[in-house]
ZADO-1210 file (C-alpha; in nm, 4 decimals, padded with zeros to 6 digits):
<atoms>
<atom x="-03.5788" y="01.9139" z="00.1695" code="MET" pos="1"/>
<atom x="-03.4887" y="01.7674" z="00.5066" code="ASP" pos="2"/>
<atom x="-03.5646" y="01.4112" z="00.6073" code="LEU" pos="3"/>
<atom x="-03.8821" y="01.4810" z="00.8072" code="ASN" pos="4"/>
<atom x="-04.0273" y="01.6836" z="00.5222" code="GLN" pos="5"/>
<atom x="-03.9469" y="01.4071" z="00.2726" code="TRP" pos="6"/>
<atom x="-04.1017" y="01.1427" z="00.4980" code="LEU" pos="7"/>
<atom x="-04.4232" y="01.3405" z="00.5154" code="ASN" pos="8"/>
<atom x="-04.4488" y="01.4401" z="00.1544" code="GLN" pos="9"/>
<atom x="-04.2729" y="01.1783" z="-00.0561" code="GLU" pos="10"/>
<atom x="-04.2711" y="00.8525" z="00.1459" code="LEU" pos="11"/>
<atom x="-04.6444" y="00.7746" z="00.0868" code="PRO" pos="12"/>
<atom x="-04.5825" y="00.7638" z="-00.2888" code="GLN" pos="13"/>
<atom x="-04.2882" y="00.5234" z="-00.2498" code="VAL" pos="14"/>
<atom x="-04.4972" y="00.3128" z="-00.0174" code="THR" pos="15"/>
<atom x="-04.7764" y="00.2861" z="-00.2761" code="LYS" pos="16"/>
<atom x="-04.5313" y="00.1917" z="-00.5452" code="GLU" pos="17"/>
<atom x="-04.3826" y="-00.0860" z="-00.3365" code="LEU" pos="18"/>
<atom x="-04.7274" y="-00.2117" z="-00.2490" code="GLU" pos="19"/>
<atom x="-04.8246" y="-00.2156" z="-00.6167" code="ARG" pos="20"/>
<atom x="-04.5148" y="-00.4149" z="-00.7139" code="ILE" pos="21"/>
<atom x="-04.5681" y="-00.6730" z="-00.4381" code="ASN" pos="22"/>
<atom x="-04.9350" y="-00.7176" z="-00.5214" code="GLU" pos="23"/>
<atom x="-04.8435" y="-00.7755" z="-00.8826" code="THR" pos="24"/>
<atom x="-04.5501" y="-01.0132" z="-00.8320" code="HIS" pos="25"/>
<atom x="-04.5891" y="-01.1970" z="-00.5039" code="PHE" pos="26"/>
<atom x="-04.8652" y="-01.1560" z="-00.2484" code="PHE" pos="27"/>
<atom x="-05.1721" y="-01.2383" z="-00.4594" code="LYS" pos="28"/>
<atom x="-05.3269" y="-01.4455" z="-00.1837" code="GLU" pos="29"/>
<atom x="-05.2479" y="-01.5341" z="00.1729" code="LYS" pos="30"/>
<atom x="-04.9413" y="-01.7529" z="00.1326" code="THR" pos="31"/>
<atom x="-04.6544" y="-01.8792" z="00.3413" code="ILE" pos="32"/>
<atom x="-04.4728" y="-01.5578" z="00.2529" code="GLY" pos="33"/>
<atom x="-04.6919" y="-01.3767" z="00.4988" code="PHE" pos="34"/>
<atom x="-04.5863" y="-01.6191" z="00.7711" code="ALA" pos="35"/>
<atom x="-04.2215" y="-01.5258" z="00.7476" code="GLY" pos="36"/>
<atom x="-03.9133" y="-01.7445" z="00.7415" code="LYS" pos="37"/>
<atom x="-03.8704" y="-01.7008" z="01.1127" code="ASN" pos="38"/>
<atom x="-04.1721" y="-01.9213" z="01.1768" code="ARG" pos="39"/>
<atom x="-04.0037" y="-02.2015" z="00.9869" code="VAL" pos="40"/>
<atom x="-03.6862" y="-02.1444" z="01.1910" code="TYR" pos="41"/>
<atom x="-03.8879" y="-02.1658" z="01.5103" code="THR" pos="42"/>
<atom x="-04.0291" y="-02.5023" z="01.4056" code="VAL" pos="43"/>
<atom x="-03.6780" y="-02.6294" z="01.3312" code="LEU" pos="44"/>
<atom x="-03.5632" y="-02.5132" z="01.6718" code="HIS" pos="45"/>
<atom x="-03.8551" y="-02.6972" z="01.8421" code="GLN" pos="46"/>
<atom x="-03.8038" y="-03.0183" z="01.6437" code="LEU" pos="47"/>
<atom x="-03.4295" y="-03.0231" z="01.7079" code="ARG" pos="48"/>
<atom x="-03.4916" y="-02.9528" z="02.0746" code="SER" pos="49"/>
<atom x="-03.7101" y="-03.2656" z="02.0777" code="ALA" pos="50"/>
<atom x="-03.4370" y="-03.4660" z="01.9014" code="LEU" pos="51"/>
<atom x="-03.1547" y="-03.3307" z="02.1248" code="PHE" pos="52"/>
<atom x="-03.3120" y="-03.2122" z="02.4560" code="PRO" pos="53"/>
<atom x="-03.1017" y="-02.9470" z="02.6281" code="GLY" pos="54"/>
<atom x="-02.8800" y="-02.8584" z="02.3313" code="ILE" pos="55"/>
<atom x="-03.0948" y="-02.5764" z="02.2011" code="TYR" pos="56"/>
<atom x="-03.2513" y="-02.4538" z="02.5250" code="GLU" pos="57"/>
<atom x="-03.1465" y="-02.1219" z="02.6772" code="LYS" pos="58"/>
<atom x="-03.1294" y="-02.2730" z="03.0250" code="HIS" pos="59"/>
<atom x="-03.0212" y="-02.6119" z="03.1690" code="SER" pos="60"/>
<atom x="-03.2983" y="-02.8737" z="03.1913" code="ILE" pos="61"/>
<atom x="-03.4124" y="-03.1106" z="03.4601" code="ASP" pos="62"/>
<atom x="-03.3611" y="-03.4673" z="03.3384" code="GLU" pos="63"/>
<atom x="-03.6591" y="-03.5814" z="03.5437" code="SER" pos="64"/>
<atom x="-03.8778" y="-03.3645" z="03.3168" code="HIS" pos="65"/>
<atom x="-03.7238" y="-03.4862" z="02.9910" code="LEU" pos="66"/>
<atom x="-04.0433" y="-03.6498" z="02.8645" code="ASN" pos="67"/>
<atom x="-04.2400" y="-03.3304" z="02.9298" code="ILE" pos="68"/>
<atom x="-03.9798" y="-03.1151" z="02.7507" code="LEU" pos="69"/>
<atom x="-03.9720" y="-03.3396" z="02.4450" code="ILE" pos="70"/>
<atom x="-04.3508" y="-03.3623" z="02.4308" code="GLY" pos="71"/>
<atom x="-04.4028" y="-02.9881" z="02.4625" code="ASN" pos="72"/>
<atom x="-04.1566" y="-02.9118" z="02.1862" code="ASN" pos="73"/>
<atom x="-04.3228" y="-03.1624" z="01.9568" code="MET" pos="74"/>
<atom x="-04.6705" y="-03.0208" z="02.0326" code="ARG" pos="75"/>
<atom x="-04.5618" y="-02.6623" z="01.9594" code="MET" pos="76"/>
<atom x="-04.3796" y="-02.7609" z="01.6438" code="ALA" pos="77"/>
<atom x="-04.6747" y="-02.9681" z="01.5241" code="ALA" pos="78"/>
<atom x="-04.9294" y="-02.6896" z="01.5517" code="VAL" pos="79"/>
<atom x="-04.7061" y="-02.4358" z="01.3766" code="GLU" pos="80"/>
<atom x="-04.5747" y="-02.6741" z="01.1126" code="LEU" pos="81"/>
<atom x="-04.9237" y="-02.7948" z="01.0182" code="SER" pos="82"/>
<atom x="-05.0334" y="-02.4339" z="00.9655" code="ASN" pos="83"/>
<atom x="-04.7254" y="-02.3576" z="00.7536" code="LEU" pos="84"/>
<atom x="-04.7738" y="-02.6641" z="00.5410" code="ILE" pos="85"/>
<atom x="-05.1355" y="-02.5723" z="00.4895" code="LYS" pos="86"/>
<atom x="-05.0367" y="-02.2293" z="00.3582" code="LEU" pos="87"/>
<atom x="-04.7779" y="-02.3833" z="00.1311" code="ALA" pos="88"/>
<atom x="-05.0239" y="-02.6348" z="-00.0076" code="LEU" pos="89"/>
<atom x="-05.2958" y="-02.3754" z="-00.0565" code="ILE" pos="90"/>
<atom x="-05.0565" y="-02.1599" z="-00.2488" code="GLN" pos="91"/>
<atom x="-04.9750" y="-02.4449" z="-00.4826" code="GLU" pos="92"/>
<atom x="-05.3326" y="-02.5752" z="-00.5038" code="CYS" pos="93"/>
<atom x="-05.4793" y="-02.2404" z="-00.6021" code="GLY" pos="94"/>
<atom x="-05.8149" y="-02.3243" z="-00.4340" code="GLU" pos="95"/>
<atom x="-05.7903" y="-02.0548" z="-00.1673" code="VAL" pos="96"/>
<atom x="-06.1446" y="-01.9309" z="-00.2156" code="ASN" pos="97"/>
<atom x="-06.3138" y="-02.2654" z="-00.2579" code="GLN" pos="98"/>
<atom x="-06.5725" y="-02.2707" z="00.0170" code="THR" pos="99"/>
<atom x="-06.5709" y="-02.5767" z="00.2435" code="GLY" pos="100"/>
<atom x="-06.2575" y="-02.7317" z="00.0958" code="CYS" pos="101"/>
<atom x="-06.0408" y="-02.8887" z="00.3657" code="THR" pos="102"/>
<atom x="-05.8067" y="-03.1002" z="00.1534" code="GLN" pos="103"/>
<atom x="-05.4967" y="-02.8842" z="00.2143" code="CYS" pos="104"/>
<atom x="-05.5650" y="-02.8661" z="00.5925" code="GLU" pos="105"/>
<atom x="-05.6272" y="-03.2436" z="00.6125" code="ASP" pos="106"/>
<atom x="-05.3058" y="-03.3190" z="00.4188" code="ARG" pos="107"/>
<atom x="-05.1058" y="-03.0724" z="00.6296" code="ALA" pos="108"/>
<atom x="-05.2177" y="-03.2603" z="00.9458" code="ASP" pos="109"/>
<atom x="-05.1393" y="-03.5987" z="00.7895" code="GLU" pos="110"/>
<atom x="-04.7866" y="-03.4937" z="00.6854" code="ILE" pos="111"/>
<atom x="-04.7166" y="-03.3314" z="01.0274" code="THR" pos="112"/>
<atom x="-04.8185" y="-03.6522" z="01.2015" code="ILE" pos="113"/>
<atom x="-04.5959" y="-03.8539" z="00.9668" code="GLU" pos="114"/>
<atom x="-04.2927" y="-03.6321" z="01.0417" code="LEU" pos="115"/>
<atom x="-04.3469" y="-03.6583" z="01.4143" code="LEU" pos="116"/>
<atom x="-04.3769" y="-04.0357" z="01.3896" code="LYS" pos="117"/>
<atom x="-04.0435" y="-04.0468" z="01.2068" code="ARG" pos="118"/>
<atom x="-03.8542" y="-03.8368" z="01.4616" code="LEU" pos="119"/>
<atom x="-03.7125" y="-04.1470" z="01.6415" code="PRO" pos="120"/>
<atom x="-03.5875" y="-04.2758" z="01.3039" code="GLU" pos="121"/>
<atom x="-03.4296" y="-03.9375" z="01.2274" code="ILE" pos="122"/>
<atom x="-03.2677" y="-03.9265" z="01.5730" code="ARG" pos="123"/>
<atom x="-03.1202" y="-04.2749" z="01.5250" code="ALA" pos="124"/>
<atom x="-02.9798" y="-04.1724" z="01.1878" code="LEU" pos="125"/>
<atom x="-02.8282" y="-03.8530" z="01.3362" code="LEU" pos="126"/>
<atom x="-02.6642" y="-04.0668" z="01.6035" code="GLN" pos="127"/>
<atom x="-02.4852" y="-04.2626" z="01.3289" code="THR" pos="128"/>
<atom x="-02.3711" y="-03.9293" z="01.1763" code="ASP" pos="129"/>
<atom x="-02.2370" y="-03.8092" z="01.5124" code="ILE" pos="130"/>
<atom x="-02.0541" y="-04.1370" z="01.5692" code="GLU" pos="131"/>
<atom x="-01.9061" y="-04.1254" z="01.2183" code="ALA" pos="132"/>
<atom x="-01.7690" y="-03.7780" z="01.2940" code="ALA" pos="133"/>
<atom x="-01.6124" y="-03.8985" z="01.6178" code="TYR" pos="134"/>
<atom x="-01.4530" y="-04.1966" z="01.4457" code="LYS" pos="135"/>
<atom x="-01.3509" y="-03.9988" z="01.1401" code="GLY" pos="136"/>
<atom x="-01.1917" y="-03.6968" z="01.3014" code="ASP" pos="137"/>
<atom x="-00.8847" y="-03.7528" z="01.5213" code="PRO" pos="138"/>
<atom x="-00.9338" y="-03.4023" z="01.6640" code="ALA" pos="139"/>
<atom x="-01.2749" y="-03.4914" z="01.8113" code="ALA" pos="140"/>
<atom x="-01.2561" y="-03.5430" z="02.1857" code="CYS" pos="141"/>
<atom x="-01.6139" y="-03.6505" z="02.2488" code="SER" pos="142"/>
<atom x="-01.9502" y="-03.6928" z="02.0809" code="THR" pos="143"/>
<atom x="-02.0702" y="-03.4006" z="02.2956" code="GLU" pos="144"/>
<atom x="-01.8134" y="-03.1786" z="02.1313" code="GLU" pos="145"/>
<atom x="-01.9388" y="-03.2838" z="01.7835" code="ILE" pos="146"/>
<atom x="-02.3020" y="-03.2240" z="01.8789" code="LEU" pos="147"/>
<atom x="-02.2307" y="-02.8825" z="02.0325" code="LEU" pos="148"/>
<atom x="-01.9764" y="-02.7414" z="01.7889" code="SER" pos="149"/>
<atom x="-01.9525" y="-02.9198" z="01.4548" code="TYR" pos="150"/>
<atom x="-02.1265" y="-02.7410" z="01.1637" code="PRO" pos="151"/>
<atom x="-02.1922" y="-03.0750" z="00.9960" code="ALA" pos="152"/>
<atom x="-02.4235" y="-03.1821" z="01.2816" code="THR" pos="153"/>
<atom x="-02.6201" y="-02.8578" z="01.2393" code="GLU" pos="154"/>
<atom x="-02.6526" y="-02.8916" z="00.8643" code="ALA" pos="155"/>
<atom x="-02.7287" y="-03.2622" z="00.8533" code="ILE" pos="156"/>
<atom x="-02.9896" y="-03.2528" z="01.1323" code="SER" pos="157"/>
<atom x="-03.1759" y="-02.9791" z="00.9484" code="ILE" pos="158"/>
<atom x="-03.1431" y="-03.1671" z="00.6187" code="TYR" pos="159"/>
<atom x="-03.2797" y="-03.4910" z="00.7597" code="ARG" pos="160"/>
<atom x="-03.5972" y="-03.3111" z="00.8858" code="ILE" pos="161"/>
<atom x="-03.6360" y="-03.1196" z="00.5575" code="ALA" pos="162"/>
<atom x="-03.5914" y="-03.4356" z="00.3524" code="HIS" pos="163"/>
<atom x="-03.8932" y="-03.6018" z="00.5031" code="VAL" pos="164"/>
<atom x="-04.1061" y="-03.3026" z="00.3995" code="LEU" pos="165"/>
<atom x="-03.9481" y="-03.2984" z="00.0549" code="TYR" pos="166"/>
<atom x="-04.0465" y="-03.6714" z="00.0126" code="GLU" pos="167"/>
<atom x="-04.4063" y="-03.5607" z="00.0711" code="TRP" pos="168"/>
<atom x="-04.3746" y="-03.2988" z="-00.2046" code="ASN" pos="169"/>
<atom x="-04.4236" y="-03.0050" z="00.0333" code="ILE" pos="170"/>
<atom x="-04.3368" y="-02.6872" z="-00.1543" code="PRO" pos="171"/>
<atom x="-04.1027" y="-02.4185" z="-00.0256" code="LEU" pos="172"/>
<atom x="-04.0679" y="-02.5196" z="00.3428" code="ILE" pos="173"/>
<atom x="-03.7927" y="-02.7850" z="00.2983" code="PRO" pos="174"/>
<atom x="-03.5830" y="-02.5437" z="00.0919" code="ARG" pos="175"/>
<atom x="-03.6234" y="-02.2638" z="00.3521" code="ILE" pos="176"/>
<atom x="-03.5004" y="-02.5178" z="00.6145" code="MET" pos="177"/>
<atom x="-03.1868" y="-02.6236" z="00.4313" code="THR" pos="178"/>
<atom x="-03.1034" y="-02.2744" z="00.3168" code="GLU" pos="179"/>
<atom x="-03.1223" y="-02.1718" z="00.6822" code="TYR" pos="180"/>
<atom x="-02.8617" y="-02.4448" z="00.7482" code="ALA" pos="181"/>
<atom x="-02.6573" y="-02.3066" z="00.4579" code="HIS" pos="182"/>
<atom x="-02.6755" y="-01.9626" z="00.6163" code="GLN" pos="183"/>
<atom x="-02.5611" y="-02.0972" z="00.9559" code="LEU" pos="184"/>
<atom x="-02.2870" y="-02.3331" z="00.8413" code="THR" pos="185"/>
<atom x="-02.1797" y="-02.2669" z="00.4801" code="GLY" pos="186"/>
<atom x="-02.2994" y="-02.6231" z="00.3967" code="ILE" pos="187"/>
<atom x="-02.5545" y="-02.6347" z="00.1158" code="ASP" pos="188"/>
<atom x="-02.7508" y="-02.9627" z="00.1062" code="ILE" pos="189"/>
<atom x="-03.0610" y="-02.9662" z="-00.1117" code="HIS" pos="190"/>
<atom x="-03.3490" y="-03.1375" z="00.0750" code="PRO" pos="191"/>
<atom x="-03.4061" y="-03.3673" z="-00.2253" code="GLY" pos="192"/>
<atom x="-03.0629" y="-03.5389" z="-00.1921" code="ALA" pos="193"/>
<atom x="-03.0801" y="-03.8921" z="-00.0543" code="VAL" pos="194"/>
<atom x="-02.8103" y="-03.9559" z="00.2118" code="ILE" pos="195"/>
<atom x="-02.7442" y="-04.2806" z="00.3930" code="GLY" pos="196"/>
<atom x="-02.6364" y="-04.3369" z="00.7495" code="GLU" pos="197"/>
<atom x="-02.3031" y="-04.2492" z="00.9120" code="SER" pos="198"/>
<atom x="-02.2490" y="-03.9388" z="00.6954" code="PHE" pos="199"/>
<atom x="-01.9693" y="-03.6995" z="00.7966" code="PHE" pos="200"/>
<atom x="-01.8716" y="-03.3609" z="00.6523" code="ILE" pos="201"/>
<atom x="-01.5371" y="-03.2533" z="00.7966" code="ASP" pos="202"/>
<atom x="-01.4926" y="-02.8730" z="00.8387" code="HIS" pos="203"/>
<atom x="-01.7771" y="-02.8209" z="00.5957" code="GLY" pos="204"/>
<atom x="-01.7424" y="-02.4661" z="00.4558" code="THR" pos="205"/>
<atom x="-01.8365" y="-02.4489" z="00.0875" code="GLY" pos="206"/>
<atom x="-01.9839" y="-02.7988" z="00.0513" code="VAL" pos="207"/>
<atom x="-02.2618" y="-02.8238" z="-00.2116" code="VAL" pos="208"/>
<atom x="-02.4832" y="-03.1295" z="-00.2540" code="ILE" pos="209"/>
<atom x="-02.7358" y="-03.1109" z="-00.5321" code="GLY" pos="210"/>
<atom x="-03.1013" y="-03.2114" z="-00.5392" code="GLU" pos="211"/>
<atom x="-03.0704" y="-03.5451" z="-00.7245" code="THR" pos="212"/>
<atom x="-02.7502" y="-03.6627" z="-00.5602" code="CYS" pos="213"/>
<atom x="-02.7522" y="-03.9930" z="-00.3770" code="THR" pos="214"/>
<atom x="-02.4955" y="-04.0698" z="-00.1077" code="ILE" pos="215"/>
<atom x="-02.4510" y="-04.4168" z="00.0422" code="GLY" pos="216"/>
<atom x="-02.3447" y="-04.5264" z="00.3888" code="LYS" pos="217"/>
<atom x="-02.0272" y="-04.4310" z="00.5663" code="ASN" pos="218"/>
<atom x="-01.9325" y="-04.1526" z="00.3290" code="VAL" pos="219"/>
<atom x="-01.6915" y="-03.8766" z="00.4385" code="LYS" pos="220"/>
<atom x="-01.6382" y="-03.5490" z="00.2549" code="ILE" pos="221"/>
<atom x="-01.4296" y="-03.2441" z="00.3266" code="TYR" pos="222"/>
<atom x="-01.4728" y="-02.8739" z="00.2808" code="GLN" pos="223"/>
<atom x="-01.5198" y="-02.7231" z="-00.0587" code="GLY" pos="224"/>
<atom x="-01.6622" y="-03.0380" z="-00.2199" code="VAL" pos="225"/>
<atom x="-01.9272" y="-02.9908" z="-00.4918" code="THR" pos="226"/>
<atom x="-02.1569" y="-03.2720" z="-00.5930" code="LEU" pos="227"/>
<atom x="-02.3222" y="-03.0896" z="-00.8796" code="GLY" pos="228"/>
<atom x="-02.4729" y="-03.0878" z="-01.2213" code="ALA" pos="229"/>
<atom x="-02.2628" y="-03.1117" z="-01.5399" code="LYS" pos="230"/>
<atom x="-02.5085" y="-02.9151" z="-01.7550" code="SER" pos="231"/>
<atom x="-02.8757" y="-02.8236" z="-01.7670" code="PHE" pos="232"/>
<atom x="-03.0896" y="-02.9746" z="-02.0488" code="PRO" pos="233"/>
<atom x="-03.3273" y="-02.7053" z="-02.1756" code="LEU" pos="234"/>
<atom x="-03.6866" y="-02.7223" z="-02.2854" code="ASP" pos="235"/>
<atom x="-03.8350" y="-02.5770" z="-02.6048" code="ALA" pos="236"/>
<atom x="-03.8397" y="-02.2295" z="-02.4485" code="ASP" pos="237"/>
<atom x="-03.4786" y="-02.2445" z="-02.3445" code="GLY" pos="238"/>
<atom x="-03.5501" y="-02.3021" z="-01.9743" code="ASN" pos="239"/>
<atom x="-03.3785" y="-02.5682" z="-01.7622" code="PRO" pos="240"/>
<atom x="-03.5807" y="-02.8935" z="-01.7381" code="ILE" pos="241"/>
<atom x="-03.6615" y="-02.9659" z="-01.3755" code="LYS" pos="242"/>
<atom x="-03.6927" y="-03.2901" z="-01.1840" code="LYS" pos="243"/>
<atom x="-03.4467" y="-03.4927" z="-01.3861" code="ILE" pos="244"/>
<atom x="-03.1373" y="-03.6685" z="-01.2652" code="LYS" pos="245"/>
<atom x="-02.8501" y="-03.4110" z="-01.2678" code="ARG" pos="246"/>
<atom x="-02.6190" y="-03.4946" z="-00.9858" code="HIS" pos="247"/>
<atom x="-02.3804" y="-03.7825" z="-00.9110" code="PRO" pos="248"/>
<atom x="-02.4221" y="-04.1031" z="-00.7071" code="ASP" pos="249"/>
<atom x="-02.1688" y="-04.1692" z="-00.4360" code="ILE" pos="250"/>
<atom x="-02.1656" y="-04.5266" z="-00.3190" code="GLN" pos="251"/>
<atom x="-02.0778" y="-04.6641" z="00.0290" code="ASP" pos="252"/>
<atom x="-01.7494" y="-04.6001" z="00.2092" code="HIS" pos="253"/>
<atom x="-01.6282" y="-04.3193" z="-00.0201" code="VAL" pos="254"/>
<atom x="-01.3946" y="-04.0431" z="00.0925" code="VAL" pos="255"/>
<atom x="-01.3910" y="-03.7142" z="-00.1076" code="ILE" pos="256"/>
<atom x="-01.1140" y="-03.4693" z="-00.0175" code="TYR" pos="257"/>
<atom x="-01.1212" y="-03.0889" z="-00.0032" code="ALA" pos="258"/>
<atom x="-01.2078" y="-02.8939" z="-00.3146" code="GLY" pos="259"/>
<atom x="-01.3098" y="-03.1910" z="-00.5310" code="ALA" pos="260"/>
<atom x="-01.5862" y="-03.1308" z="-00.7862" code="THR" pos="261"/>
<atom x="-01.7903" y="-03.4241" z="-00.9090" code="ILE" pos="262"/>
<atom x="-02.0557" y="-03.3492" z="-01.1731" code="LEU" pos="263"/>
<atom x="-02.3253" y="-03.5226" z="-01.3729" code="GLY" pos="264"/>
<atom x="-02.6335" y="-03.7325" z="-01.3283" code="GLY" pos="265"/>
<atom x="-02.4712" y="-04.0303" z="-01.4899" code="ASP" pos="266"/>
<atom x="-02.1548" y="-04.0108" z="-01.2790" code="THR" pos="267"/>
<atom x="-02.1178" y="-04.2920" z="-01.0209" code="VAL" pos="268"/>
<atom x="-01.8370" y="-04.3073" z="-00.7702" code="ILE" pos="269"/>
<atom x="-01.7840" y="-04.6758" z="-00.6859" code="GLY" pos="270"/>
<atom x="-01.7778" y="-04.7897" z="-00.3274" code="HIS" pos="271"/>
<atom x="-01.4600" y="-04.7715" z="-00.1159" code="HIS" pos="272"/>
<atom x="-01.3103" y="-04.5128" z="-00.3530" code="SER" pos="273"/>
<atom x="-01.1026" y="-04.2107" z="-00.2648" code="GLU" pos="274"/>
<atom x="-01.1295" y="-03.8858" z="-00.4575" code="ILE" pos="275"/>
<atom x="-00.8378" y="-03.6544" z="-00.4045" code="GLY" pos="276"/>
<atom x="-00.8360" y="-03.2817" z="-00.3368" code="GLY" pos="277"/>
<atom x="-00.9205" y="-03.0410" z="-00.6162" code="ASN" pos="278"/>
<atom x="-01.0120" y="-03.3206" z="-00.8572" code="VAL" pos="279"/>
<atom x="-01.2564" y="-03.2264" z="-01.1389" code="TRP" pos="280"/>
<atom x="-01.4491" y="-03.5430" z="-01.2225" code="LEU" pos="281"/>
<atom x="-01.7265" y="-03.5825" z="-01.4789" code="THR" pos="282"/>
<atom x="-01.7193" y="-03.9557" z="-01.5381" code="HIS" pos="283"/>
<atom x="-01.7757" y="-04.2665" z="-01.3308" code="SER" pos="284"/>
<atom x="-01.5045" y="-04.4636" z="-01.1553" code="VAL" pos="285"/>
<atom x="-01.5317" y="-04.8263" z="-01.0439" code="PRO" pos="286"/>
<atom x="-01.5172" y="-04.9492" z="-00.6793" code="PRO" pos="287"/>
<atom x="-01.1867" y="-04.9255" z="-00.4913" code="TYR" pos="288"/>
<atom x="-01.0578" y="-04.6440" z="-00.7154" code="SER" pos="289"/>
<atom x="-00.8196" y="-04.3694" z="-00.6138" code="LYS" pos="290"/>
<atom x="-00.8396" y="-04.0516" z="-00.8139" code="VAL" pos="291"/>
<atom x="-00.5769" y="-03.7799" z="-00.7825" code="TYR" pos="292"/>
<atom x="-00.4589" y="-03.4642" z="-00.9560" code="ASN" pos="293"/>
<atom x="-00.1005" y="-03.5180" z="-01.0775" code="ALA" pos="294"/>
<atom x="00.1191" y="-03.4929" z="-01.3831" code="GLN" pos="295"/>
<atom x="-00.0030" y="-03.7026" z="-01.6753" code="PRO" pos="296"/>
<atom x="00.0660" y="-04.0626" z="-01.6063" code="SER" pos="297"/>
<atom x="-00.0660" y="-04.4036" z="-01.7115" code="PRO" pos="298"/>
<atom x="-00.3284" y="-04.5743" z="-01.5036" code="ILE" pos="299"/>
<atom x="-00.1648" y="-04.7809" z="-01.2334" code="VAL" pos="300"/>
<atom x="-00.3383" y="-05.0968" z="-01.1309" code="LYS" pos="301"/>
<atom x="-00.2601" y="-05.2466" z="-00.7902" code="THR" pos="302"/>
<atom x="-00.3834" y="-05.5642" z="-00.6337" code="ARG" pos="303"/>
<atom x="-00.6832" y="-05.3999" z="-00.4659" code="ASP" pos="304"/>
<atom x="-00.7280" y="-05.0688" z="-00.6330" code="GLN" pos="305"/>
<atom x="-00.7240" y="-04.8797" z="-00.9548" code="ILE" pos="306"/>
<atom x="-00.5491" y="-04.5431" z="-00.9316" code="GLU" pos="307"/>
<atom x="-00.6308" y="-04.2630" z="-01.1748" code="TYR" pos="308"/>
<atom x="-00.3915" y="-03.9718" z="-01.2170" code="TYR" pos="309"/>
<atom x="-00.5678" y="-03.6861" z="-01.3902" code="LEU" pos="310"/>
</atoms>
C-alpha cells in the first residue's frame, strides 16, 4: 500500500481514534488548551515590550512615540490575557454551562487590571536585577549588554510577571510562562517561588528553583544550582502531598556557586553565607557561613565566619 492509498483508506480511522482519546482525557469543555501556548507567549512578548520598549520589537522605535508604544502593548496584552485567564478559571470552576454566570469573566478582568497596575513595580524590581548582574559580573560591559544577552534577565523577567498571576491563584498560565523561560534559557524558576530584589543568576544553565523556595535580597547563584525538595510526603493513596513547604529558604546576601544542591523545606541558608561548588546540603547553616566540599576536617571558626568542610 502506497502512502496516498493509506491516507485515503486508513487515516480516517487513526483520526477517529485520536479524537476519541482526546475527548476522554483532555478536551471535555472549551479550555485554555484550545487557545494554545503561543497565545500565552504572545502576551509575555507584549508585556515585556511594555516593560522594556524597543528590546523585543522587530524594528527600531521612535522615542517620541514611547508612550503610545507602551500603551498599545499593554492594551493588546490586557485583552488577550483576560480571555486566557477566563478560560483557565472556567476550567477550574467547572461552571461552563451555567447560564448568566460572569464570575470567571469578572475575576479575569480584575486580575488583569491588577497585573497592569503592578507593571511599574515589576519594572523597578527588574532594574535592581539588571544592576545586580552588572555589579556581580566583571565580564559585563554595560547594563544594555545584560538586558540584551543575559539569559537570567529573560528568565527573571518572565518569572516576575508569572509570580503575580500565581499569587492570584491563576491555574496553568503562570506555569506555561515560566516553562517557556525554561525552554529559552535552561533556567527553571517555579512561579510560586518568592524572590527578593537584586537577584542575579550567572551563566544560568541548569538552575532549578522550586515552588516553595524563598530567596532574599542581593542573592547570587551560578549555573547548575538546585534549590529543591528533599523528599515528598505522601498521602493515604501514596500520592505526593501538594502545597506544603518543600524547598529551602535563602536569606539576604548569599552566594551559591556552580553545581550546589540545597534541599528541604526546613533548610535555611543564613544571610551573608557562601555555598561552594558541588556542595550537597540538606541542613541549615547560620549567617556568615562558608560551606565547601573538601577532605574531612573539623569545623574552623574564624572571627567573622563559620566554615564547614563537608
